[in-house]
C-alpha positions as CSV (number, residue, x, y, z in Angstrom):
1,M,1.5,-12.4,14.3
2,K,-0.2,-9.7,16.6
3,P,-3.6,-10.3,17.2
4,V,-6.0,-6.9,17.6
5,I,-8.8,-8.6,19.1
6,V,-9.1,-12.2,20.8
7,G,-12.5,-13.2,22.2
8,E,-14.1,-16.3,23.8
9,I,-16.8,-17.8,21.6
10,G,-17.3,-21.6,22.7
11,S,-19.9,-22.8,25.2
12,T,-18.5,-20.9,28.1
13,A,-19.3,-17.7,26.4
14,H,-22.9,-18.7,26.0
15,G,-23.2,-19.5,29.4
16,L,-23.7,-23.0,28.4
17,G,-20.2,-24.4,30.1
18,T,-20.1,-27.5,32.1
19,A,-17.3,-28.8,34.7
20,E,-15.9,-30.6,31.6
21,S,-15.7,-27.7,29.3
22,D,-12.8,-26.2,27.4
23,H,-12.5,-22.9,26.0
24,D,-12.9,-21.8,22.5
25,Y,-11.4,-18.3,21.6
26,M,-11.2,-16.6,18.3
27,G,-8.9,-14.1,17.2
28,I,-8.0,-11.6,14.3
29,Y,-4.7,-10.2,13.1
30,L,-3.8,-8.3,9.8
31,D,-1.8,-9.4,7.2
32,P,1.3,-6.9,6.2
33,P,1.4,-5.0,3.1
34,T,4.0,-7.2,1.5
35,A,1.0,-10.2,1.4
36,L,-1.8,-8.1,0.6
37,L,-0.1,-5.7,-1.5
38,G,3.0,-7.6,-2.7
39,N,3.4,-11.5,-3.7
40,K,4.2,-12.8,-0.4
41,P,1.7,-15.3,0.9
42,E,-1.1,-14.6,3.5
43,L,-0.4,-16.4,6.9
44,G,-4.0,-18.1,6.6
45,A,-5.6,-19.8,9.3
46,V,-3.8,-20.3,12.4
47,R,-4.9,-22.6,15.5
48,D,-2.9,-22.6,18.9
49,R,-4.4,-25.1,21.3
50,D,-3.0,-26.7,24.8
51,K,-3.3,-30.2,23.3
52,D,-1.7,-31.5,20.2
53,E,-3.5,-31.8,17.0
54,G,-5.8,-34.6,17.0
55,V,-6.0,-35.1,20.6
56,K,-9.2,-34.0,22.3
57,S,-9.5,-31.2,24.5
58,E,-10.2,-31.8,28.2
59,A,-12.0,-29.6,31.0
60,G,-10.1,-26.3,31.3
61,D,-8.1,-26.6,27.8
62,S,-7.6,-23.9,25.6
63,E,-7.8,-23.6,21.7
64,T,-7.6,-20.3,19.7
65,T,-8.2,-19.7,16.0
66,Y,-6.7,-16.9,14.6
67,Y,-8.1,-15.5,10.9
68,G,-6.6,-12.7,8.6
69,L,-8.9,-9.9,8.9
70,R,-9.8,-10.2,5.3
71,K,-10.5,-14.0,5.6
72,Y,-12.6,-13.0,8.9
73,V,-14.7,-10.5,6.9
74,K,-15.5,-13.1,4.1
75,L,-16.8,-15.9,6.8
76,V,-18.8,-13.3,8.9
77,T,-20.4,-11.6,5.9
78,E,-21.7,-15.1,4.6
79,G,-23.4,-15.5,7.9
80,N,-21.2,-18.2,9.3
81,P,-22.6,-18.7,12.9
82,T,-19.2,-19.4,14.6
83,V,-17.2,-16.4,13.4
84,M,-20.2,-14.2,13.9
85,T,-19.9,-14.8,17.9
86,L,-16.9,-12.7,17.9
87,L,-19.1,-9.7,17.1
88,F,-20.8,-9.9,20.3
89,T,-19.0,-11.9,22.6
90,P,-18.2,-9.8,26.0
91,V,-15.5,-12.1,27.1
92,L,-12.3,-10.2,25.1
93,K,-8.6,-11.8,26.2
94,V,-7.3,-9.2,23.7
95,K,-8.9,-5.9,23.5
96,D,-10.5,-5.0,20.2
97,S,-8.2,-2.5,18.9
98,I,-9.8,-1.9,15.7
99,G,-13.2,-1.6,16.9
100,L,-14.8,-4.5,15.2
101,Q,-17.7,-4.9,17.6
102,N,-18.5,-1.1,17.2
103,V,-19.1,-1.9,13.3
104,R,-20.9,-5.4,13.6
105,D,-24.3,-3.8,12.4
106,M,-22.7,-3.7,9.1
107,F,-22.1,-7.3,8.7
108,L,-25.5,-8.3,9.4
109,S,-27.7,-9.3,6.7
110,R,-30.6,-11.6,6.3
111,K,-28.0,-14.1,4.7
112,L,-27.4,-15.3,8.3
113,A,-30.8,-17.4,8.2
114,A,-29.9,-19.7,5.6
115,R,-26.4,-20.6,7.2
116,H,-27.8,-21.1,10.8
117,I,-30.4,-23.3,9.5
118,G,-28.1,-25.1,7.1
119,Y,-25.9,-26.2,10.5
120,A,-28.7,-26.8,12.4
121,D,-30.2,-29.3,9.5
122,S,-26.9,-30.8,9.2
123,M,-26.8,-31.5,13.1
124,R,-30.6,-32.8,13.0
125,A,-29.7,-35.3,10.1
126,R,-27.1,-36.8,12.1
127,L,-29.0,-37.0,15.0
128,T,-31.8,-39.0,13.1
129,G,-29.1,-41.2,11.0
130,E,-30.1,-39.7,7.7
131,R,-26.5,-38.6,7.7
132,A,-23.4,-40.3,8.9
133,P,-22.9,-39.3,12.6
134,R,-19.4,-38.3,12.2
135,T,-19.3,-37.7,16.3
136,N,-16.3,-37.8,18.5
137,R,-18.7,-37.8,21.3
138,P,-19.6,-41.8,21.7
139,E,-19.4,-41.2,25.4
140,L,-22.6,-39.1,25.2
141,V,-24.2,-41.3,22.7
142,A,-23.4,-44.4,25.2
143,K,-24.8,-42.2,28.2
144,H,-28.1,-40.7,26.9
145,G,-28.9,-42.5,23.7
146,Y,-28.0,-39.5,21.3
147,D,-25.2,-36.9,20.9
148,T,-26.7,-34.4,23.3
149,K,-23.9,-31.8,22.4
150,A,-25.0,-31.7,18.7
151,A,-28.5,-31.2,19.6
152,F,-28.1,-28.4,21.9
153,H,-26.0,-26.5,19.5
154,A,-28.4,-27.0,16.7
155,I,-31.1,-25.6,19.0
156,R,-28.5,-22.7,20.1
157,L,-28.0,-21.7,16.5
158,L,-31.5,-21.4,15.6
159,I,-32.2,-19.4,18.7
160,Q,-29.4,-17.1,18.0
161,G,-30.2,-16.8,14.5
162,H,-33.5,-15.6,15.3
163,E,-32.4,-13.3,17.7
164,M,-30.3,-11.3,15.2
165,L,-32.7,-11.3,12.5
166,T,-35.4,-9.9,15.0
167,K,-33.3,-7.8,17.4
168,Q,-29.8,-7.5,15.7
169,T,-28.1,-8.7,18.3
170,M,-26.9,-12.0,20.1
171,T,-27.4,-11.8,24.1
172,M,-24.0,-13.4,25.6
173,P,-24.5,-15.2,28.0
174,M,-27.9,-16.6,26.8
175,E,-31.2,-15.6,28.6
176,H,-31.9,-17.6,31.6
177,D,-34.7,-19.9,30.3
178,E,-33.0,-20.8,27.3
179,R,-29.8,-21.4,28.6
180,H,-31.5,-23.9,31.5
181,Y,-33.3,-25.5,28.7
182,L,-30.1,-26.0,26.5
183,L,-28.6,-27.0,29.6
184,D,-31.0,-29.7,30.0
185,I,-30.5,-31.1,26.8
186,R,-26.9,-31.2,27.1
187,N,-27.2,-33.3,30.4
188,G,-29.3,-35.8,28.9
189,L,-32.3,-34.6,30.6
190,V,-34.6,-34.0,27.5
191,P,-35.6,-37.4,25.5
192,E,-34.6,-37.2,22.0
193,P,-37.9,-37.0,20.3
194,T,-38.8,-34.0,22.4
195,V,-35.3,-32.3,21.4
196,L,-36.2,-33.2,17.4
197,R,-39.4,-31.6,17.9
198,S,-37.8,-28.6,19.7
199,I,-35.3,-28.4,16.5
200,D,-38.6,-28.1,14.1
201,T,-40.1,-25.6,16.3
202,Y,-37.2,-23.3,16.4
203,R,-36.3,-23.9,12.8
204,A,-39.8,-22.7,11.8
205,R,-39.6,-19.6,14.0
206,I,-36.3,-18.4,12.1
207,V,-37.8,-19.3,8.7
208,A,-40.6,-16.8,9.6
209,A,-38.4,-14.4,11.1
210,E,-36.0,-14.1,8.0
211,S,-39.2,-13.1,5.8
212,R,-39.9,-10.3,8.5
213,S,-36.4,-9.0,9.4
214,P,-35.6,-5.6,9.2
215,L,-32.0,-6.7,8.3
216,P,-31.2,-6.1,4.4
217,P,-30.9,-8.9,2.0
218,E,-27.0,-8.3,1.8
219,P,-24.5,-7.0,4.0
220,D,-23.3,-3.4,3.4
221,Y,-20.5,-4.3,1.2
222,D,-19.5,-0.2,0.3
223,K,-19.2,0.3,4.1
224,I,-17.3,-2.9,4.9
225,N,-14.9,-2.4,2.1
226,S,-14.2,1.4,3.1
227,W,-13.7,0.0,6.8
228,L,-11.2,-2.3,5.9
229,I,-9.1,-0.1,4.2
230,T,-9.0,2.2,7.1
231,A,-8.2,-0.6,9.5
232,H,-5.2,-1.8,7.4
233,A,-4.1,1.5,6.4
234,Q,-4.1,2.7,10.4
235,H,-2.7,-0.8,11.5
236,W,0.3,-0.7,9.2
237,S,1.0,3.1,9.7
238,G,0.9,2.2,13.7
239,E,-1.9,4.9,14.3
240,P,-4.2,3.7,17.3
């Protein structure tokens, strides 16, 4: 497996890292023709991490998730927040040799609103107890009274979803004021009731932005398909 792009996508890339932060990366590889045209299996998602599976990452650890290009495109056209970050991150460990970031606009659509809202709603429900917490951060709950990392991620998703809907971009690292507010939440400096109200406010903003967004209702699938064919053909032939 030879990655054609690897970029940092976690809190550090968003400007929200702390001394305890690890490093999360995402990469893309292209399956060979024997898998995509023949009957050999595709490689699927691959995780490479410093710690063993099931062991929580510590400060400075790194973890990379690799997807085949076709799988990545399926996820990004659905508006998956995590994979969309790779379209915008400026921190690349492996140069973008397929020009993914140059064509990111064709993947953007109003579909991203529902996915970002859905993730934020799920996190909010876990904070309030409407859903089982499923948190692996009991130390944050013990220290601050709630899962501050889940809370700041919920607001981050709503902010970035709004920015993509209105400006067709994702600022990385995040803007100064937003970044500092989110870090205050992460560090337990904002009471949970205030955080929940903020989630509701940012949620209302992204709902309003969806109806006014210049983005199309769906990604440009024809353009994406042509690009996918060209990217695979060039990669298989060894063209730059």
